[in-house]
N, CA, C and O of each residue as an XYZ file, in Angstrom:
344
protein
N      34.009      2.435    -86.139
C      32.890      3.158    -85.588
C      32.857      2.942    -84.076
O      33.152      1.847    -83.596
N      32.501      3.978    -83.333
C      32.422      3.908    -81.886
C      31.039      3.437    -81.445
O      30.025      3.753    -82.068
N      31.029      2.687    -80.376
C      29.776      2.246    -79.770
C      29.751      2.790    -78.349
O      30.649      2.504    -77.558
N      28.737      3.566    -78.024
C      28.625      4.158    -76.702
C      27.637      3.379    -75.858
O      26.595      2.927    -76.332
N      27.996      3.237    -74.604
C      27.130      2.574    -73.644
C      26.799      3.569    -72.552
O      27.694      4.223    -72.017
N      25.549      3.691    -72.221
C      25.133      4.614    -71.173
C      24.789      3.827    -69.920
O      24.104      2.805    -69.974
N      25.274      4.319    -68.801
C      25.009      3.660    -67.534
C      24.527      4.683    -66.532
O      23.936      5.700    -66.893
N      24.786      4.398    -65.262
C      24.384      5.384    -64.257
C      25.291      6.605    -64.356
O      26.274      6.588    -65.096
N      24.974      7.642    -63.630
C      25.713      8.896    -63.762
C      27.055      8.893    -63.023
O      27.818      9.850    -63.150
N      27.359      7.851    -62.259
C      28.608      7.807    -61.508
C      29.604      6.910    -62.235
O      29.544      5.684    -62.137
N      30.508      7.534    -62.956
C      31.498      6.799    -63.739
C      32.424      5.982    -62.834
O      32.939      4.943    -63.246
N      32.636      6.454    -61.600
C      33.505      5.732    -60.680
C      32.893      4.384    -60.289
O      33.609      3.399    -60.109
N      31.584      4.352    -60.162
C      30.900      3.083    -59.882
C      31.026      2.141    -61.076
O      31.229      0.938    -60.912
N      30.905      2.699    -62.269
C      31.044      1.887    -63.480
C      32.449      1.309    -63.597
O      32.630      0.212    -64.128
N      33.444      2.044    -63.103
C      34.824      1.575    -63.165
C      35.182      0.654    -62.005
O      36.274      0.087    -61.973
N      34.270      0.507    -61.060
C      34.471     -0.437    -59.976
C      35.214      0.094    -58.763
O      35.731     -0.700    -57.977
N      35.288      1.406    -58.582
C      35.949      1.959    -57.410
C      35.148      1.613    -56.164
O      33.922      1.729    -56.158
N      35.837      1.189    -55.109
C      35.163      0.805    -53.871
C      34.457      1.995    -53.222
O      33.384      1.834    -52.640
N      35.044      3.176    -53.317
C      34.471      4.378    -52.702
C      33.796      5.269    -53.734
O      33.865      6.495    -53.649
N      33.149      4.649    -54.700
C      32.570      5.370    -55.838
C      31.575      6.447    -55.433
O      31.488      7.486    -56.088
N      30.832      6.215    -54.374
C      29.823      7.193    -53.952
C      30.465      8.409    -53.290
O      29.903      9.503    -53.339
N      31.628      8.235    -52.675
C      32.282      9.338    -51.971
C      33.126     10.218    -52.880
O      33.346     11.387    -52.564
N      33.599      9.694    -53.990
C      34.513     10.460    -54.842
C      33.877     11.755    -55.339
O      34.499     12.808    -55.198
N      32.670     11.738    -55.913
C      32.074     13.008    -56.349
C      31.809     13.965    -55.185
O      31.944     15.179    -55.336
N      31.436     13.425    -54.032
C      31.217     14.250    -52.841
C      32.507     14.954    -52.434
O      32.519     16.163    -52.203
N      33.589     14.189    -52.348
C      34.880     14.767    -51.986
C      35.334     15.790    -53.026
O      35.889     16.830    -52.670
N      35.103     15.505    -54.296
C      35.501     16.434    -55.359
C      34.786     17.776    -55.207
O      35.398     18.827    -55.396
N      33.512     17.749    -54.872
C      32.768     18.997    -54.669
C      33.267     19.767    -53.460
O      33.331     20.996    -53.483
N      33.620     19.050    -52.409
C      34.157     19.724    -51.214
C      35.495     20.373    -51.545
O      35.749     21.510    -51.147
N      36.354     19.657    -52.272
C      37.665     20.210    -52.661
C      37.486     21.410    -53.590
O      38.260     22.365    -53.525
N      36.488     21.367    -54.439
C      36.186     22.526    -55.311
C      35.855     23.734    -54.453
O      36.326     24.837    -54.728
N      35.049     23.539    -53.415
C      34.703     24.630    -52.509
C      35.930     25.146    -51.757
O      36.080     26.352    -51.562
N      36.804     24.233    -51.336
C      38.038     24.630    -50.641
C      38.902     25.478    -51.562
O      39.414     26.522    -51.159
N      39.060     25.025    -52.798
C      39.855     25.766    -53.782
C      39.290     27.160    -53.990
O      40.030     28.143    -54.018
N      37.973     27.240    -54.135
C      37.320     28.537    -54.335
C      37.558     29.455    -53.135
O      37.849     30.638    -53.313
N      37.440     28.931    -51.930
C      37.639     29.738    -50.721
C      39.063     30.265    -50.623
O      39.287     31.421    -50.264
N      40.024     29.402    -50.948
C      41.427     29.832    -50.892
C      41.682     30.946    -51.903
O      42.314     31.953    -51.585
N      41.186     30.757    -53.117
C      41.382     31.791    -54.151
C      40.669     33.085    -53.795
O      41.235     34.168    -53.944
N      39.427     32.978    -53.324
C      38.634     34.169    -53.011
C      39.237     34.969    -51.862
O      39.140     36.196    -51.831
N      39.856     34.271    -50.924
C      40.435     34.959    -49.774
C      41.838     35.499    -50.063
O      42.377     36.291    -49.290
N      42.420     35.067    -51.176
C      43.760     35.530    -51.527
C      44.862     34.876    -50.717
O      45.990     35.368    -50.687
N      44.544     33.773    -50.063
C      45.548     33.070    -49.262
C      46.550     32.335    -50.150
O      46.207     31.846    -51.226
N      47.778     32.270    -49.683
C      48.761     31.385    -50.299
C      48.491     29.990    -49.756
O      47.871     29.838    -48.703
N      48.954     28.975    -50.468
C      48.740     27.600    -50.021
C      49.365     27.380    -48.647
O      48.787     26.693    -47.805
N      50.524     27.952    -48.421
C      51.178     27.792    -47.115
C      50.341     28.423    -46.001
O      50.245     27.872    -44.905
N      49.738     29.575    -46.283
C      48.886     30.238    -45.285
C      47.622     29.421    -45.016
O      47.193     29.277    -43.871
N      47.034     28.890    -46.092
C      45.829     28.077    -45.940
C      46.131     26.812    -45.142
O      45.337     26.409    -44.292
N      47.264     26.190    -45.409
C      47.652     24.976    -44.682
C      47.809     25.269    -43.191
O      47.377     24.480    -42.350
N      48.418     26.389    -42.871
C      48.571     26.781    -41.467
C      47.213     27.007    -40.827
O      46.964     26.549    -39.712
N      46.340     27.705    -41.523
C      44.993     27.961    -41.013
C      44.221     26.667    -40.790
O      43.439     26.556    -39.846
N      44.445     25.694    -41.663
C      43.738     24.415    -41.579
C      44.429     23.409    -40.664
O      43.927     22.305    -40.448
N      45.569     23.795    -40.136
C      46.351     22.930    -39.252
C      46.695     21.608    -39.931
O      46.534     20.531    -39.357
N      47.174     21.722    -41.172
C      47.612     20.555    -41.934
C      48.909     20.906    -42.640
O      49.319     22.067    -42.656
N      49.542     19.927    -43.211
C      50.778     20.197    -43.939
C      50.447     20.754    -45.322
O      49.390     20.477    -45.887
N      51.365     21.533    -45.840
C      51.191     22.095    -47.171
C      51.107     20.969    -48.201
O      50.338     21.067    -49.158
N      51.884     19.908    -48.018
C      51.867     18.802    -48.978
C      50.521     18.081    -48.970
O      50.036     17.685    -50.030
N      49.903     17.900    -47.789
C      48.582     17.278    -47.739
C      47.539     18.143    -48.427
O      46.708     17.641    -49.185
N      47.583     19.440    -48.164
C      46.632     20.351    -48.805
C      46.810     20.329    -50.319
O      45.829     20.298    -51.062
N      48.049     20.346    -50.771
C      48.303     20.308    -52.215
C      47.820     18.999    -52.841
O      47.285     19.006    -53.950
N      48.003     17.885    -52.145
C      47.488     16.609    -52.650
C      45.982     16.688    -52.877
O      45.482     16.295    -53.932
N      45.272     17.194    -51.888
C      43.816     17.307    -52.002
C      43.431     18.251    -53.136
O      42.531     17.949    -53.920
N      44.110     19.392    -53.225
C      43.775     20.378    -54.255
C      44.084     19.884    -55.661
O      43.480     20.340    -56.632
N      45.018     18.956    -55.768
C      45.376     18.391    -57.074
C      44.521     17.183    -57.442
O      44.767     16.534    -58.458
N      43.518     16.881    -56.620
C      42.605     15.785    -56.937
C      42.991     14.446    -56.366
O      42.347     13.440    -56.664
N      44.018     14.408    -55.558
C      44.444     13.138    -54.948
C      43.909     13.085    -53.519
O      44.668     13.047    -52.551
N      42.591     13.084    -53.416
C      41.933     13.200    -52.124
C      41.356     11.886    -51.620
O      40.624     11.888    -50.630
N      41.658     10.768    -52.264
C      41.100      9.485    -51.855
C      41.516      9.093    -50.440
O      40.751      8.430    -49.740
N      42.698      9.484    -50.011
C      43.162      9.103    -48.676
C      42.586      9.994    -47.573
O      42.799      9.725    -46.391
N      41.868     11.039    -47.943
C      41.263     11.932    -46.965
C      39.816     11.520    -46.715
O      39.109     11.131    -47.645
N      39.383     11.602    -45.480
C      37.987     11.334    -45.162
C      37.150     12.545    -45.560
O      37.618     13.682    -45.495
N      35.925     12.297    -45.966
C      35.032     13.395    -46.350
C      34.830     14.352    -45.179
O      34.738     15.563    -45.380
N      34.761     13.820    -43.958
C      34.572     14.666    -42.774
C      35.752     15.623    -42.585
O      35.566     16.778    -42.203
N      36.962     15.137    -42.854
C      38.146     15.993    -42.729
C      38.103     17.111    -43.765
O      38.398     18.265    -43.453
N      37.738     16.772    -44.986
C      37.647     17.791    -46.034
C      36.547     18.803    -45.722
O      36.719     20.000    -45.953
N      35.416     18.324    -45.196
C      34.333     19.239    -44.796
C      34.812     20.192    -43.706
O      34.475     21.376    -43.711
N      35.596     19.668    -42.776
C      36.150     20.502    -41.712
C      37.032     21.605    -42.302
O      36.940     22.760    -41.885
N      37.871     21.262    -43.255
C      38.708     22.270    -43.920
C      37.830     23.320    -44.586
O      38.062     24.519    -44.435
N      36.825     22.867    -45.321
C      35.933     23.800    -46.024
C      35.267     24.745    -45.033
O      35.194     25.951    -45.266
N      34.784     24.193    -43.935
C      34.089     25.007    -42.940
C      35.029     26.002    -42.278
O      34.644     27.141    -42.016
N      36.255     25.581    -42.006
C      37.223     26.487    -41.375
C      37.594     27.626    -42.316
O      37.834     28.747    -41.867
N      37.641     27.355    -43.598
C      37.962     28.414    -44.569
C      36.796     29.382    -44.769
O      37.000     30.518    -45.196
N      35.597     28.945    -44.467
C      34.453     29.827    -44.671
C      34.231     30.761    -43.483
O      33.416     31.681    -43.557
N      34.960     30.526    -42.382
C      34.879     31.424    -41.234
C      35.633     32.708    -41.544
O      36.583     32.696    -42.327
N      35.220     33.810    -40.942
C      35.966     35.080    -41.152
C      37.411     34.933    -40.676
O      37.673     34.338    -39.631
N      38.331     35.477    -41.447
C      39.756     35.431    -41.078
C      40.014     36.401    -39.932
O      39.395     37.462    -39.843
N      40.937     36.017    -39.062
C      41.274     36.879    -37.919
C      42.519     37.660    -38.195
O      42.959     38.439    -37.350
């Protein structure tokens, strides 16, 4: 039989991650970035150029490996993608 334990709503804090408070924030920003890229019809290479980052860094973030990125950097990407394309 399974025994469930309920804690706070941040599973990352329960698992002991040092940056537990930032992980959900970064995940939401990356979700917005993904949505903007899809909505604009950009290829990943085009989005990386627009964001002035490498395609591999952008792909890391989009695949959920965003721990090495600062939230401010991800917010900057999100904001740049929300500007009208030239």
